[in-house]
C-alpha positions in Angstrom: -2.7 -21.9 -7.6 -0.9 -20.6 -4.5 -1.0 -17.0 -5.6 -4.8 -17.0 -6.0 -5.2 -19.0 -2.7 -3.0 -16.5 -0.9 -4.9 -13.5 -2.4 -8.2 -15.2 -1.5 -7.2 -15.7 2.1 -6.0 -12.1 2.2 -9.4 -10.9 0.9 -11.1 -13.0 3.6 -8.8 -11.5 6.2 -9.6 -8.0 5.1 -13.3 -8.7 5.2 -12.8 -9.9 8.8 -10.7 -6.8 9.6 -13.4 -4.5 8.3 -16.1 -6.4 10.1 -14.1 -6.2 13.3 -13.8 -10.0 13.7 -11.2 -11.0 16.4 -9.9 -14.0 14.3 -8.8 -11.9 11.3 -5.1 -12.9 11.7 -5.7 -16.5 10.8 -6.2 -15.5 7.2 -2.7 -14.0 7.0 0.8 -15.5 7.5 2.0 -13.1 10.2 5.7 -14.0 10.0 8.8 -13.1 8.1 7.8 -15.7 5.4 4.3 -14.2 5.2 5.9 -10.7 4.8 8.2 -12.0 2.0 5.2 -13.5 0.2 3.3 -10.3 0.5 6.3 -8.3 -0.9 6.8 -10.7 -3.8 3.1 -10.4 -4.7 3.2 -6.6 -4.4 6.1 -6.3 -6.8 4.5 -8.9 -9.1 1.4 -6.9 -9.4 3.4 -3.7 -9.6 5.2 -5.2 -12.6 1.8 -6.1 -14.2 0.6 -2.6 -13.4 3.6 -1.0 -15.2 3.1 -3.4 -18.2 -0.6 -2.4 -18.4 0.1 1.3 -18.1 2.8 1.2 -20.8 1.0 -1.3 -23.2 0.3 1.3 -25.8 3.9 2.7 -25.9 5.9 -0.4 -25.1 7.5 -1.8 -22.0 10.2 0.6 -20.7 13.9 -0.1 -20.7 15.4 -2.1 -17.8 16.4 1.2 -16.1 12.9 2.7 -16.6 11.3 -0.5 -15.3 13.6 -0.4 -12.2 12.7 3.2 -11.5 9.0 2.5 -11.9 9.3 -0.5 -9.4 11.2 1.7 -7.0 8.4 4.4 -7.2 5.8 1.7 -6.7 7.8 0.4 -3.7 7.5 3.8 -2.0 4.0 2.7 -1.1 5.5 0.1 1.2 7.9 2.6 2.7 4.9 4.9 3.3 3.1 2.2 5.1 6.2 1.3 7.2 6.7 4.9 8.0 3.1 5.4 9.2 3.4 2.3 11.3 6.8 3.2 12.9 5.8 6.8 13.6 2.5 5.7 15.2 4.2 3.0 17.2 6.8 5.5 18.4 4.2 8.0 19.6 1.9 5.5 21.2 3.0 3.4 24.1 2.6 -0.4 24.0 4.0 -3.3 22.1 2.4 -3.7 18.8 3.9 -6.2 16.4 5.2 -4.7 13.2 4.3 -7.9 11.3 0.6 -7.7 12.4 0.3 -4.4 10.7 2.7 -4.8 7.7 1.5 -8.1 6.3 -2.2 -7.1 6.0 -1.2 -3.6 5.1 0.8 -4.8 2.1 -2.2 -6.8 0.9 -4.3 -3.6 1.1 -1.7 -1.9 -1.0 -1.9 -4.7 -3.5 -5.7 -4.2 -3.8 -5.1 -0.5 -4.1 -2.5 -1.1 -6.9 -4.8 -3.4 -8.8 -7.9 -1.3 -8.5 -5.9 1.9 -9.2 -4.4 0.4 -12.4 -7.8 -0.5 -13.7 -9.5 2.7 -12.7 -6.8 5.0 -14.0 -7.4 3.5 -17.5 -11.1 4.0 -17.5 -12.1 6.7 -15.0 -9.1 8.6 -13.6 -11.1 11.1 -11.4 -12.5 8.1 -9.5 -9.1 7.5 -8.0 -9.9 10.0 -5.2 -12.6 7.5 -4.0 -10.0 4.8 -4.1 -7.8 6.9 -1.8 -10.7 7.3 0.6 -11.3 3.5 0.5 -7.6 2.8 1.2 -7.7 5.3 4.1 -10.7 3.5 5.5 -8.9 0.1 5.3 -5.9 1.6 7.0 -8.1 3.0 9.8 -9.6 -0.5 10.2 -6.1 -2.0 10.2 -5.1 0.4 13.0 -8.2 -0.5 15.0 -7.9 -4.3 14.6 -4.2 -5.1 14.2 -2.9 -2.1 16.2 -5.6 -2.1 18.9 -5.5 1.6 18.7 -8.4 4.0 19.7 -10.5 5.6 17.0 -8.4 8.8 17.1 -5.1 7.1 16.9 -6.3 4.8 14.1 -7.6 7.8 12.2 -4.3 9.6 12.7 -2.4 6.5 11.5 -4.6 6.3 8.4 -4.2 10.0 7.6 -0.4 9.9 8.2 0.0 6.9 6.0 -2.1 8.5 3.2 -0.1 11.7 3.4 3.1 9.7 3.1 1.7 7.5 0.3 0.7 10.5 -1.8 3.5 12.8 -0.7 6.6 10.6 -1.1 6.4 10.1 -4.9 5.5 13.8 -5.5 8.5 14.8 -3.3 10.8 12.4 -5.1 9.6 13.7 -8.5 10.1 17.4 -7.4 13.6 16.6 -6.0 14.9 14.5 -8.9 12.9 15.9 -11.8 14.2 18.3 -14.4 14.3 21.9 -13.3 13.1 24.5 -15.8 15.5 27.2 -16.7 14.6 30.6 -15.4 13.3 33.0 -18.0 15.4 36.1 -18.7 
């Protein structure tokens, strides 16, 4: 199947990124089509994650499902924000696609692992965040060509956005408790 072949290549690409191999990019389709495939796969796995999380209470309504997919999509905006801010601060020409395409596959792995771990061992999710931060650091070093400090700052910034955006959205749009008299 094409989905599993694409995911297998992405896994090989991420192994190459973590190892520091120079030819890591050959495992990813670094193009607009490759980005579209990564986005479709992300939202496919996000939909599966939502179905898994709501299996005991039933699939949410169309509106609830749409909101859940938008919240899951904030991960991609966090990655994009981290990349754009780092690129703006650091001089040089770094391709957005070289960072986004593998980054989305890292978010897919995070989504899959997080969905499984949250069902069996919720507190272990902190280790998953550390793992994702490490992957983002490696992405910054390999795809961005950034120094250790810049890659670390990129990873921290992206993780802050990744964790902070849904919380901020919840606080801004959530119900407000009435003050006690």
